[in-house]
C-alpha positions in Angstrom: 2.2 20.6 -12.8 3.8 17.5 -11.4 1.5 15.3 -9.8 2.2 12.7 -7.3 0.0 9.9 -5.5 0.0 8.3 -2.1 -1.3 4.7 -1.7 -2.2 3.7 2.1 -1.9 0.1 2.7 -4.1 -2.4 4.9 -3.9 -5.7 3.3 -6.6 -6.9 1.5 -8.6 -3.6 2.1 -6.1 -2.5 -0.7 -8.4 -3.9 -3.1 -10.5 -0.6 -2.6 -7.3 1.3 -3.8 -7.0 -1.2 -6.9 -10.5 -0.2 -7.8 -9.9 3.4 -7.4 -6.8 2.9 -9.7 -8.5 1.0 -12.3 -11.0 3.9 -12.5 -7.8 6.3 -12.7 -6.8 4.1 -15.9 -10.2 4.5 -17.4 -10.3 8.0 -17.1 -6.7 8.8 -18.5 -5.6 10.2 -14.8 -1.8 10.4 -15.1 0.8 11.0 -12.4 4.5 11.6 -12.2 5.7 9.8 -9.0 4.1 7.2 -6.3 4.9 6.7 -2.7 3.1 3.6 -1.5 2.9 1.2 1.5 2.7 -2.6 1.9 -0.5 -3.6 -0.2 -0.5 0.1 -1.7 3.1 -0.8 -3.2 1.8 -4.6 -4.5 -1.5 -3.6 -6.0 0.2 0.1 -7.0 2.3 -1.3 -9.3 -0.5 -2.3 -11.5 -1.3 1.0 -12.0 2.0 2.1 -13.5 2.0 -1.1 -16.1 -1.5 -0.3 -17.3 -2.7 -3.8 -15.9 -6.3 -3.2 -15.2 -8.2 -5.5 -12.9 -5.2 -7.4 -12.6 -4.7 -7.2 -8.9 -8.6 -8.4 -8.1 -8.3 -11.0 -10.8 -5.1 -13.2 -9.4 -6.0 -12.7 -5.9 -9.9 -14.0 -6.7 -8.4 -16.7 -8.7 -5.4 -18.4 -6.4 -6.8 -17.4 -2.9 -8.0 -20.8 -2.6 -4.6 -22.2 -3.5 -2.9 -23.3 0.0 0.4 -22.1 -1.5 -0.9 -18.9 -2.0 -1.6 -17.4 1.7 -2.9 -18.9 4.9 -1.9 -20.9 8.1 -0.6 -23.9 5.9 2.0 -21.6 4.5 2.8 -20.0 8.0 3.4 -23.2 9.3 5.5 -24.7 7.1 7.3 -21.7 5.6 7.3 -19.0 8.4 5.5 -16.6 6.3 1.3 -16.3 6.1 1.7 -15.0 2.7 4.1 -17.8 0.6 6.9 -16.2 -0.6 7.9 -18.3 -3.6 4.1 -19.0 -4.9 2.6 -15.3 -4.4 5.6 -13.2 -5.1 7.4 -15.1 -7.7 5.2 -17.7 -9.5 2.2 -15.5 -9.6 3.5 -12.7 -11.1 6.2 -14.4 -13.1 4.4 -17.2 -14.6 0.5 -17.5 -13.7 -0.9 -13.9 -14.1 2.3 -12.2 -15.7 3.1 -8.5 -14.5 4.5 -6.3 -17.4 7.7 -5.4 -16.4 8.2 -3.6 -19.8 5.3 -1.2 -19.6 6.2 -0.5 -15.9 9.8 1.0 -16.7 8.6 2.8 -19.9 5.9 4.5 -18.2 8.7 6.8 -16.6 6.8 6.9 -13.1 8.7 7.8 -10.1 7.6 4.8 -7.9 8.9 4.3 -3.9 7.8 1.6 -1.6 8.0 2.4 2.2 10.1 -0.3 4.2 10.5 -0.3 8.2 14.1 -0.9 9.3 13.9 -3.0 12.4 17.2 -1.9 13.7 16.6 1.7 13.5 12.9 1.8 13.6 12.5 4.2 10.9 10.7 4.2 7.6 12.9 4.0 4.8 11.6 4.8 1.0 13.2 2.4 -1.5 12.7 3.6 -5.3 11.4 0.8 -7.5 13.1 0.5 -11.1 12.4 -3.0 -11.8 9.6 -5.0 -10.0 11.1 -8.3 -10.7 14.6 -7.5 -9.5 13.2 -5.8 -6.7 10.5 -8.0 -5.5 12.2 -8.7 -1.7 11.8 -4.8 -1.5 8.0 -5.1 -1.8 8.1 -8.0 -0.3 9.4 -6.6 2.8 7.3 -3.5 2.8 4.4 -5.6 3.2 5.8 -8.2 5.7 3.5 -8.1 8.4 4.9 -8.8 11.9 4.4 -11.9 13.6 3.0 -13.7 10.6 6.0 -13.1 8.3 9.8 -13.7 8.5 12.2 -10.6 8.5 13.1 -9.8 5.1 16.8 -9.0 4.3 17.3 -6.3 1.4 21.0 -5.5 0.8 22.3 -6.8 4.4 19.5 -4.9 6.0 16.5 -6.3 7.9 12.9 -5.1 7.3 9.3 -5.7 8.0 6.0 -3.8 6.9 6.4 0.0 6.0 3.0 0.7 7.5 4.5 0.3 11.1 6.7 3.2 10.9 4.9 5.4 8.3 1.0 4.3 7.5 0.9 6.9 5.2 3.8 8.7 3.8 2.4 11.8 2.9 5.0 14.2 4.2 7.6 12.1 2.5 5.9 12.7 -1.0 5.4 16.2 -0.2 9.0 16.7 0.0 9.5 15.2 -3.2 8.1 18.5 -4.7 4.9 17.7 -6.7 2.5 20.6 -7.5 -0.3 18.4 -6.5 -0.5 15.2 -4.3 -3.9 12.8 -4.0 -4.2 10.5 -1.7 -5.7 6.9 -1.5 -6.8 5.7 1.9 -8.2 2.6 3.2 -10.1 3.6 5.8 -13.4 5.9 6.0 -12.4 9.5 7.6 -13.7 9.0 11.2 -11.5 5.9 11.7 -8.9 5.8 14.4 -6.6 3.4 15.8 -6.8 2.1 19.3 -4.0 2.0 21.7 -1.8 -1.0 21.9 0.6 -1.9 24.6 2.8 -3.7 22.3 2.9 -6.5 24.3 3.5 -8.9 21.3 6.2 -6.7 19.9 8.1 -6.7 23.2 8.1 -10.4 23.4 8.9 -11.5 19.5 10.7 -8.6 18.6 12.8 -7.9 21.8 16.5 -7.7 20.3 15.1 -4.8 18.1 14.1 -2.3 21.1 14.1 0.8 18.1 11.4 -1.3 16.4 9.4 -2.2 19.8 8.9 1.2 20.5 8.4 2.6 16.9 5.6 -0.1 16.4 4.3 -0.1 19.7 3.5 3.6 19.1 2.0 2.9 15.5 -1.8 3.9 16.6 -0.7 7.3 17.8 1.5 8.0 14.5 -1.2 6.8 12.3 -3.9 8.9 14.2 -1.7 12.0 14.0 -1.4 11.5 10.0 -4.9 11.1 9.4 -5.5 14.5 11.3 -2.6 16.1 9.1 -3.6 14.6 6.3 -7.3 16.3 6.8 -5.9 19.5 7.4 -3.9 19.3 4.3 -6.9 18.5 2.7 -8.9 21.5 3.9 -6.4 23.5 2.8 -6.5 22.3 -0.7 -3.0 20.9 -0.5 -4.1 17.4 -1.2 -7.1 15.7 -2.8 -8.3 12.3 -0.7 -10.3 9.6 -1.9 -11.1 7.3 1.2 -14.0 5.0 1.5 -17.3 6.3 2.0 -18.4 3.9 4.7 -16.0 1.2 6.5 -15.0 -1.9 4.7 -15.4 -5.2 6.3 -12.6 -7.3 5.4 -9.5 -8.8 7.3 -6.0 -8.2 6.3 -5.5 -11.6 5.3 -9.3 -12.3 4.2 -10.0 -15.6 2.0 -13.6 -15.0 0.7 -13.3 -14.0 -3.0 -16.7 -12.4 -2.7 -15.4 -9.8 -0.1 -12.7 -9.0 -2.8 -15.1 -7.9 -5.2 -17.1 -6.0 -2.9 -14.1 -3.9 -1.6 -12.9 -3.4 -5.3 -16.5 -2.3 -6.6 -16.5 0.1 -3.5 -13.2 1.6 -4.6 -14.8 2.0 -8.3 -17.7 3.3 -7.0 -16.0 6.2 -4.8 -13.4 7.1 -7.4 -16.5 7.2 -10.4 -18.1 9.6 -7.8 -14.5 12.0 -6.9 -13.8 11.9 -10.8 -15.4 15.3 -11.1 -13.9 17.0 -8.3 -10.6 15.5 -8.8 -10.3 17.2 -12.1 -11.3 20.6 -10.8 -8.3 20.0 -8.3 -5.7 18.9 -11.1 -6.6 21.7 -13.3 -6.9 24.4 -10.7 -3.2 26.4 -10.5 -2.1 25.9 -6.6 -1.8 29.8 -6.6 -5.0 30.4 -7.4 
């Protein structure tokens, strides 16, 4: 049976996902494909390359560096998360990503992007992390605090704005089993937004403004959809057992560790049920 994995984003909440995925590595959980968003993409590649602990390690080590992430970077480069240091120097020099292992794994890996001209989600297959770093950067480029990212002549921002949890796209790929890792507890729902900031800053992209302003509704509908899929046994969901107290652009390494360990604990608690789900014939 083929197994797919869906990874929600959420900035530094993604360290919860990193904890879950490291437990998967320890337990030998294998998947055939991954559909990811934003931080889910950035941290999810380490699962494919088999680099246990890497996401937590480099975030804790470099978060205090002014070149990594913060207002200094925003003011000087237009990006709160520094492009050159965070997306290139860290994975290519300081805490090297294992591109060879990523490619040898043979796992389909998709990153979700929001095309700001069409307002639609796009799902880009990642074959080489280093060569497609701009695609991964686009998937996690938060509006307002990030410049628009161009990939192949098209303009993109964070994939979560158009498809926060791409479970339907993952289902369209035809996996027999689907695991979904969320970064919010089951009772979380987004509150309505009037989209005023989007209308002001992205007024030249009306399709994007429309979609981004209604993100809360699409997110909440998707959560309800996933709950129904879960009840019917079509997906297996791992989500925080309690609220995660961490900001998208958090800079406290102690909170990084706390959120990561929360993911580890929830995953370990879920492993027995996950094993049953993965070994049960869908037709049973």
